[in-house]
Phi, psi and omega in degrees: 000138183280162176307318180296313182295320182293317176302314176305311181297317177298315177305309181303319180294311188274332176283321192070163180258135173223117183289329178263148174299147182213163170271123175288174184299338178271008178071027182248128176310128186216155178214165171065231179260053174089017181284136176249357177208161178262169185309329180284351184090357170293136181283146176292141172236164181288347174272356181295148176293155175299154178240161179276162178298323179293316177302316183296323183287322173302313182297316173305307182302313176303308178303311179295321185280334176267339182240303190281312174308305178301324181297316174299316179291335177299319180265341179225073190294344185257001180282141183221172169055220185301322178303318178291324176297311180295322178286331174294320170297318175304310181298322177301311181293318187249341181108143179295330180293329177289324174293313183304318186264012188259157169293339172299320178300313181303311184296318178300317181288341176271355185058040171266087186291326175297312181295324182293322180293319177299317179296320179300321186287354177275355185254062185236012180256146176212128182062031179084001180226157178287128178260129184300321176301324178288323180293319177297319179295316176296323178293324177293318178295314184297327182293336180266349182277000000 
């Protein structure tokens, strides 16, 4: 399985599918498997029509391949395979900018994989508290690092 496909599987598992637009925990209009914008760059609104699971999958694959995977490679150019998938899932969840400015990035680029796993597990909070879903997601990513 390619890094892109594995990242997509992870995103689908941890984001879940919602046909109708909703507000994510960060209060951003979201649809499908965690999409906040369409391929054109137009942002999702709460007034948007529902989408099918197939449409949501296409949107996720587009977003991962055009934004998140290249973003990870920009900051961690030597990462491949399962590690690339894990970091792409991380970037999809938190943003490429968070990866860019993180100690996680530093550990990955040093090929300090134990340190990278430790750093991943620091990203489990939302709204000031540890979220069980984020703990599970980071554990899954760490298992691939």
